[in-house]
N, C-alpha and C positions, 0 to 999 in steps of 0.2 A: 604288502604294506611298505616294505623297504624300498620298492621301486617308486612308489608315490613320494616318499620322503626324498629320494634322490632327485626326482624330477623337480620338486619344489625348490630344493637347494640349488640346483643348476639355474633355474629361472631367476632366483634371487641374485645369484652371482652375475648373471647377464645384465640384470637391471642395474646393479651397482656399477658395473663397468661402463654401461651406457651413460649413467649419470655423471661419472667421473669425466668421461670424454666431453660431455656437454658443458660441464662447469669449466673445464680447462679451455675449451674453445671460446666460451663466453668471456673468460678472463682476458685472453689475448685479443679478442675483438674490442673490448673496452679500452685496453692499452693502445691499440692502433687507432682509435677514434680521435680526431683532432680536438684538442682541448681549447683552441682559440674561440670556439663557438660559445663556451661557457665563461671564459675569463677574458673579457675584452677590457683593455685599459681605459680608464676614465679620461676623456678629453677635456672636460670642463672642470675647473677647480671647485672644490666642495665649499658651498656657502655656509656660514654659521647659522645655527638655528636658535630658537628662543631658549632652548635648554642651556646654551653655552654663554649666555650673557647675564649680567646681574638683573634681577627683576625690577629693581627700582629705576635703574638707568633706562631700561626698555620702556617701562610705563611712562616715565617722564617724557621721553622722546615721542612716544606714540600719542600721548595726550596733546602735546603741542601740535602734532600733525593733524589730529582730529579737529582741533579748534580752528586751525588756520585754513584747512582745505576741504573739510566735509560740511556742506551746507545742510545736510539732513540731520546732523547732530547738533542740537541746541538745548540748553537747560530750560525746562518749563518754569513758569513763574513761582510755583510753590517751593522751589529748591532753596530760596533764600531763608525760609522760615522753618522748614521741616527737618526733624532729626532723621538719621538713617536707620534708627532702630530703637527699641525700648531700652537697650543697654547703654545708650548714649545720654549724656546730660544736656548737651547743647547741639545745635546744628553745626555742620562742618564750617570751619573758619576760613578755609580756602575758597575764594569766589569761583575758581575753576574746578571744583571738585567733581562736577558732572562729567567732564572730559576724562579726568583721572579714573573715575568709576568705569566709564566705557572702555578705556584702555586696559584696566585691570580685568574686566569681564572677557575681553578678547584674549588676553593671555591665559586666563583660567580655562577657556574653551580649547585653546591650543594644547594645553598640558593635559587636561582631563577628558577631552573628547566631548561627545554629546552630553549635555547636562541641562537639567531643568531648573526652574525658578526656586522650587522648594529646597533642592540641594544647595543652591547658591545662597539662599537665605541662611542656611545653617553655617556655611563657610564664612559668610560676612558677619555673622552674629557674634555675640560676646557675653561676658558675665555681667548680669544685672545685679546691682547692689540693692539689698532690701533693708538697709539699716542694721538692726541687731540680728535679723534673721540671716540664715546662710545664703550666700550668693549662688545663683544658678545660671546656666547658659540659656540664652534666649535667642531665637533667630532674628535676623535683621528685618527691616521693613521690606515688604514685597514691592512697593511702587518704586523704590530706589534701585531695584534690580530689573523689574519687568519693563519699565518704560525705557531705560537705556538699551535693553535688548531689542525692544520694538524699533527704536531709532536705528540701531545697528542693522536690523533686518531690512528696514526701509532703504538703508544705504548699501544693501546687498553684500554686507560683510559677514552676515550670519543668516542661517536658514533653518527652518524646522526640520527635525529628523523623526517624524512619526510621533510615537509616544515616548521616545527617549529624551526629548527636550530639543534644545537648539544646538547646532554645530556650526563650525566655520565653513564658509564657502571657499572656493579656490582664490577668489580675490582677497578674502580675509587672511588666508594663509600666506599668500604672496606679500601682502602688506606687512605682516608680522616678520616674515623672513627678511624682507628688504630693510625694515627698521632694525632688526638684529644685526644685519651686516653693517649698517651705518654706525650703530653703537660700538661694534668691535673696532671699526676704523677710528672712531673718536678715542676709544680707550688706548689704542696703540699710539696715537699721536700725542696723548697726554704724557707729560714728563713723569717718570717714575720717582717715587719717594724713596730716599735712602733709608734702610733699616737702622734703627737706633739701638 
């Protein structure tokens, strides 16, 4: 019995020594491996993204671009009269609200990824006043979200993503990144206000 125990103890020690040599050899092999393969310096300057610019500035610039240069995006005739949801009392007062909604939808898709109409209805919804009764959140109207998305899809800025909803295409992401870079350039050129 003692011989069996001695043999097993010796084999365990041999295994430990072999493991130690293997780990030490692996350590020195990793140190000798050239690190330039993993860490290559960036040759192009990093462009600003949508996350780094104020949302209002970006949406204004993007809406102006959509109105001037995208022929596929145009407000339908009902936009003059229709409210954007049950929580609103009047239709939008801005005559160009359709372009602002399209720009806002593009930004939301950039930030939130694939998103469907029902989720967007909740995000664009608000509190509906019921007089003396308590106010409750109601979703926005579906047409004021679905139809701009369909026009953006026709302009190839948005694409369907299976059952997840719609997502930005490469052209849409490139447009938003270019617009963000223009906004940053304009903000830098703007004179700074002195703190009071």
